[in-house]
C-alpha angles and dihedrals in degrees: 000000000000113000123208113197135184110202097132125151110246092005116157131199090252091057093045093049091051090046092050091049090051092047092050089064095047132041114358116257120231096189145344138217120206119199107157136120117094094076091047091046087072091061107023137046120240093261091056091048093051090048089052090052088051090051091051091051090050093050096049115091115263094249094055115105115213131208110199114198120211113245103262122238124260128219101247091195090063109021111100099219109047094142089067103025115034137144095257090057091043090052091050092048092049091050088056093046090049089055093045098050099064090053086073113056090210094060130095119185114216118198116185095162098107090060093049105046133091127223091281095052093254125129101275117250087230090065105038133074098236101273095087095241113055123073121237123220093280093048091047090051090055092046092048090052090055093045091050089054090051092046090051090053091047091052088053088058099251140131132206137080135318105196119185098304100331114095123209105184135174119197116224116246114247 
């Protein structure tokens, strides 16, 4: 299976949509992984972001499984833009994405946040690189573990939620 993934620093929905459109006309995609949101939160409201996720799901070929990562938390004590991007807004956005994903049987929603936050709900200092938003090697390892679980479920042909170690999975009907 070929896997198309979109974990690109500073990627926007516009870039991803154009990349998906280009890929549709080239090599077939076996699966996709969506992990976008914080960059777009600076320019779009949550409703627009969810609609862009919906558009990406509509544009991807029917046989492409999708793993949708929750937008990861920030450390509001360090991150320089908490008035625009904050954990309350991220939580609201993720709630909407978690509702959107099961509407598409190809989609699995992966939420690693519980493994990455501190007691105050911020991205833990132990898992970020000092800017309050980007994961360090340990944080990336945790996130990758969760994504691998989601990818495994997607390859089995399911949809549902992978939530920080506890898997809720629905098998597609034949």
